[in-house]
C-alpha positions in Angstrom: -22.6 29.7 20.6 -23.6 28.7 16.4 -25.9 25.8 15.4 -24.5 24.8 12.4 -26.3 21.7 11.6 -24.9 21.5 8.2 -21.3 20.9 9.3 -20.9 17.2 9.2 -20.0 16.0 12.5 -16.4 14.8 13.6 -15.9 14.8 9.6 -12.0 14.3 9.8 -11.7 11.9 12.4 -14.6 9.7 10.0 -12.6 10.0 6.7 -9.5 9.0 8.8 -11.0 6.0 10.1 -12.5 4.7 7.1 -8.4 4.2 5.9 -9.6 5.1 2.0 -7.8 3.3 -1.0 -8.2 5.4 -4.1 -9.6 2.3 -6.1 -11.6 1.2 -3.1 -15.9 0.7 -2.7 -17.1 2.3 0.2 -20.5 2.9 1.7 -22.5 6.2 3.2 -25.8 4.6 4.5 -26.3 7.8 6.3 -26.2 10.2 2.8 -28.8 13.1 4.4 -27.0 16.3 3.2 -24.3 14.6 1.9 -21.3 16.3 3.5 -19.5 12.9 4.5 -19.9 11.3 0.7 -18.5 14.8 -0.9 -15.8 14.4 1.0 -15.0 10.6 0.5 -15.3 11.6 -3.1 -12.1 13.4 -2.9 -10.1 10.7 -1.5 -11.2 8.2 -4.1 -9.4 8.0 -7.9 -11.2 7.1 -11.2 -11.4 3.8 -10.4 -13.7 4.6 -6.8 -16.5 3.9 -6.1 -19.0 4.9 -3.1 -22.7 3.6 -3.0 -24.6 5.5 -0.5 -28.0 4.5 1.0 -31.0 7.4 2.1 -34.6 6.3 2.2 -35.4 10.2 3.1 -36.8 11.3 -0.5 -35.4 14.9 0.3 -31.6 13.6 0.5 -31.8 12.9 -3.3 -31.6 16.4 -3.8 -28.0 16.3 -2.3 -26.8 13.9 -4.9 -23.7 15.0 -6.3 -23.2 14.8 -10.1 -20.2 11.8 -10.2 -19.9 8.6 -12.3 -18.1 7.3 -9.4 -21.2 8.1 -6.6 -23.7 5.2 -6.8 -27.3 5.8 -5.1 -30.1 3.8 -3.5 -33.3 4.7 -2.1 -33.8 2.7 0.7 -33.3 1.9 4.4 -29.7 1.0 5.2 -31.3 -1.8 7.1 -31.2 -3.3 3.7 -27.5 -2.9 3.1 -26.3 -6.5 1.8 -29.3 -7.2 -1.0 -28.8 -4.0 -2.1 -25.4 -3.8 -2.5 -25.6 -7.5 -4.7 -28.5 -6.1 -6.7 -26.2 -3.2 -7.9 -23.4 -5.7 -8.3 -21.5 -5.1 -4.7 -20.7 -8.6 -2.5 -17.6 -6.9 -0.7 -16.6 -3.4 0.2 -14.1 -1.7 1.7 -15.3 0.6 4.3 -18.4 1.6 5.5 -19.4 4.5 7.4 -22.9 5.4 9.4 -23.6 8.4 10.6 -26.6 7.7 13.2 -28.0 11.2 13.9 -31.0 12.5 12.4 -30.0 14.5 9.4 -30.2 18.3 10.0 -32.5 18.8 7.2 -35.5 16.6 9.1 -35.3 19.0 12.1 -35.4 21.9 9.6 -38.4 20.9 8.1 -41.0 21.5 10.4 -43.8 19.3 8.5 -41.3 16.1 9.1 -42.9 16.9 12.9 -39.3 16.1 14.0 -38.8 19.4 15.4 -40.1 20.0 19.2 -39.7 24.0 18.1 -42.4 23.9 15.6 -46.2 22.8 15.3 -46.7 20.0 12.6 -48.4 16.5 12.2 -46.8 14.2 14.4 -44.8 11.9 11.8 -42.0 11.3 12.4 -41.3 8.9 9.4 -37.8 8.8 7.7 -39.4 6.9 5.0 -42.6 8.4 4.2 -43.4 4.8 2.6 -43.8 3.4 6.1 -47.8 3.1 7.7 -46.5 4.2 11.4 -46.9 7.3 12.7 -46.2 9.3 16.2 -49.4 10.2 16.1 -50.7 6.6 15.6 -48.5 5.6 18.3 -50.0 8.0 20.8 -53.8 7.0 19.6 -53.3 3.4 19.8 -50.4 2.1 21.9 -51.7 0.5 25.1 -50.6 2.6 28.4 -48.4 -0.5 29.5 -46.5 -0.6 25.7 -46.2 3.6 25.5 -44.4 3.7 29.3 -42.2 1.0 27.6 -41.4 2.9 24.9 -40.4 6.3 27.1 -38.7 4.4 29.7 -36.3 2.4 27.1 -36.2 4.6 24.3 -36.5 8.5 25.9 -34.9 7.3 29.5 -38.4 9.4 30.6 -38.2 9.5 34.3 -41.8 9.7 34.8 -42.7 7.6 31.9 -45.5 5.6 33.8 -47.3 8.8 34.6 -46.5 10.2 31.5 -48.2 7.1 29.2 -51.5 7.3 31.8 -51.3 11.2 30.7 -51.4 10.6 27.3 -54.3 7.7 27.3 -56.1 9.9 29.7 -55.9 12.5 27.0 -56.7 10.7 23.8 -60.1 9.8 25.3 -61.1 13.5 24.9 -59.4 14.2 21.7 -56.8 12.1 19.3 -53.6 13.2 19.4 -53.0 15.4 15.9 -49.9 17.5 16.1 -47.1 18.5 17.9 -49.1 21.5 20.0 -51.7 19.0 21.3 -49.5 16.7 22.5 -47.3 19.4 24.3 -50.5 20.5 26.0 -51.6 17.0 27.4 -48.4 16.6 28.9 -47.4 19.8 29.9 -48.1 19.0 33.6 -45.8 16.3 33.9 -42.6 18.4 32.0 -40.0 19.2 35.2 -39.8 23.2 35.2 -36.3 24.8 34.1 -35.9 20.8 31.7 -38.9 21.8 29.3 -36.7 21.1 26.2 -34.2 18.6 27.6 -37.8 16.2 28.9 -39.5 16.8 25.3 -36.5 16.1 23.6 -36.5 12.9 25.4 -40.2 12.0 24.4 -39.8 13.1 20.6 -36.4 10.5 20.6 -38.7 7.5 22.2 -41.2 8.2 19.5 -39.2 8.7 16.7 -37.0 5.2 17.5 -40.5 3.3 17.6 -41.6 5.1 14.0 -38.3 3.9 12.5 -37.8 0.9 14.3 -34.3 2.5 14.5 -32.9 -0.1 17.2 -33.6 -3.3 14.8 -32.7 -1.7 12.0 -29.3 -0.7 13.9 -28.9 -4.3 14.9 -29.5 -5.9 11.1 -27.6 -3.7 9.9 -24.0 -4.2 11.8 -24.5 -7.7 11.5 -24.9 -7.4 7.3 -22.1 -4.7 7.8 -19.8 -7.8 8.8 -20.9 -9.9 6.1 -20.2 -7.3 3.2 -16.6 -6.0 4.4 -13.8 -7.0 2.8 -11.1 -8.4 5.6 -9.1 -5.4 6.5 -12.0 -3.4 6.0 -13.0 -0.7 8.2 -16.5 -0.3 9.8 -17.0 3.7 10.8 -19.9 4.4 13.1 -21.1 7.3 14.5 -23.7 7.6 17.4 -25.5 10.2 19.4 -27.0 8.3 22.6 -26.4 5.4 24.5 -29.3 3.0 23.0 -27.5 3.2 19.8 -24.0 3.4 21.1 -24.5 0.0 23.2 -25.4 -2.1 20.4 -22.2 -0.9 18.5 -19.7 -1.5 21.2 -20.6 -4.8 22.0 -20.8 -6.2 18.3 -17.7 -4.4 17.3 -15.9 -5.9 20.6 -17.8 -9.5 20.7 -20.1 -9.6 17.2 -22.9 -10.0 19.5 -25.0 -7.7 20.8 -25.7 -9.3 24.6 -23.4 -11.9 26.6 -19.9 -12.5 25.9 -18.2 -13.8 23.0 -18.3 -17.1 21.6 -15.3 -19.1 21.4 -13.7 -22.2 19.5 -13.2 -26.0 20.7 -9.7 -24.4 20.7 -10.7 -21.1 22.8 -10.7 -18.6 20.1 -12.5 -15.8 20.2 -15.2 -16.1 17.0 -16.2 -12.8 16.2 -15.8 -10.4 12.9 -14.3 -7.4 13.6 -10.8 -6.3 15.8 -11.7 -3.1 17.9 -9.4 0.2 16.6 -10.9 2.7 19.1 -10.8 1.7 23.0 -12.5 4.1 23.6 -15.2 6.4 21.6 -13.6 9.0 20.0 -15.7 12.5 21.0 -15.6 15.8 19.6 -13.1 18.6 20.2 -14.3 21.8 22.6 -13.9 23.5 19.0 -15.9 21.4 17.3 -18.5 21.5 20.0 -18.7 25.2 19.9 -19.3 25.5 16.3 -21.8 22.7 15.9 -23.9 21.9 18.8 -24.9 18.5 17.6 -21.3 16.9 18.1 -21.7 17.5 21.8 -23.0 14.2 22.4 -21.5 12.1 19.4 -19.2 9.0 19.9 -17.4 7.5 16.9 -16.0 4.0 17.1 -13.9 2.5 14.2 -13.5 -1.8 13.6 -11.2 -3.4 11.1 -13.5 -6.9 9.9 -10.6 -9.7 10.5 
């Protein structure tokens, strides 16, 4: 089975979901390798505009030479302010592909991949102070337990947290191999890759405050989209999919949709995809990353 990490996941459904108008203004908040952005530009006319966000300096190597393209080297959690700074108050469509970019996995020094030894970094934005090493070396046992349990859905999160706190007393964690050896006895036999992927996911989410950033982004997306504009979001695990699903359906992350005095629902979106769109078997065979992807589309009311 091929692992073609450089092909954007569900490219055509994403483009279709944006409902692109040639003279419209669109935002790709997760530019990465630029695959989605290049495809959006193909559908825009001379007056169309595409604004792309990415906080990773490495992404800038992929910027296309196109007068219709504007790049913002910021986290998409600051969507609204950055669009206004560039003169865009409202836009016609927003795309977010929440997967970690293939480049980040492929560069060992970034510390995202379980395949290579490297510093325990995992920062998408290199200007952030918090690294995976700092989490492992300074967080309390209780806090580590919560991170691994909630963000990684690790079944033995409590004993894993205790093992980490015990191990760091002898020597602080510095690299991926030191973490692997410290927790080796807690990894279920035959499920090494899955378990380590869950541990790494938990650390990555905490380092980059991914859930908070996602919620901030969704609220701002509702503000900047024009009525009739489309929000297209692709997530790769339930922790991301749940807030996306809830906010698109209810305009909030928990509880039921609010209603006005007359019983009318107060929410910013109508959901276009009642059920999440998933990749075809053919695409999964070509691109393993597509296996867990869920695509949801909503229209601004």
